[in-house]
C-alpha positions, 0 to 999 in steps of 0.5 A: 637819770631819772625814768620818765627820761630814758625808753628803755635805753635806746639811742636816737640818731646820735647813737649816744646811750644813757650810759655812754652819757653818764660816764661824764655826767656832769660835764655832759648836763654843765654843757646843754646847759650852756647851749641852752642858754646862750640860745646854741643848742638845736634839737636833733633829727628824729630817728624813725623806726618801725615797731610791729602791730597786733593786726600785722602792721607796722607803726612808725615811731620817732626816737629823739636824741638822748638829750634832746628826750632831756630837754623834753622832759625838763620842759613838760615840767615847767610848762606843767607847773605853770599851766597847772595852776589854771586848771580847774579840779574837773579837768581831767585831760592830759595832766599828771596823775589823771587819766580817763578813768578817773573823769568816768569815776568822778562824773559817775560820782556826781551823777550818783549824788545829783550833783549834775544838772544836765537840762531837758536834753539830757538822758540821765540813765543813760550816762549812769551807764557809762560809770 
């Protein structure tokens, strides 16, 4: 199993762990594939757990089943490949290998090199302080 599919081995509502699923991995994946392609796959309910927060409160967290994690990962991979071609080079939101820090670094570089035209309403010194 890939690390992207597994969140520390926590089982969903079905109780199936990575170790149990791997015992018959080829057959399990073939059966999952069959259900997906025949329209019989249905996602399972999400197991709700609460994790402690720093302020003493608790945050609800949904734990999908292992098969749901596998399907979600496969769908995300396909959609990412489809839509990645449509993104512009300066798009940073929710893209693999990109994050807000890289976006700020690119903005800072553009501002320093004067490649940005802000217009009359832009406060250039304030933008430079963001970097």
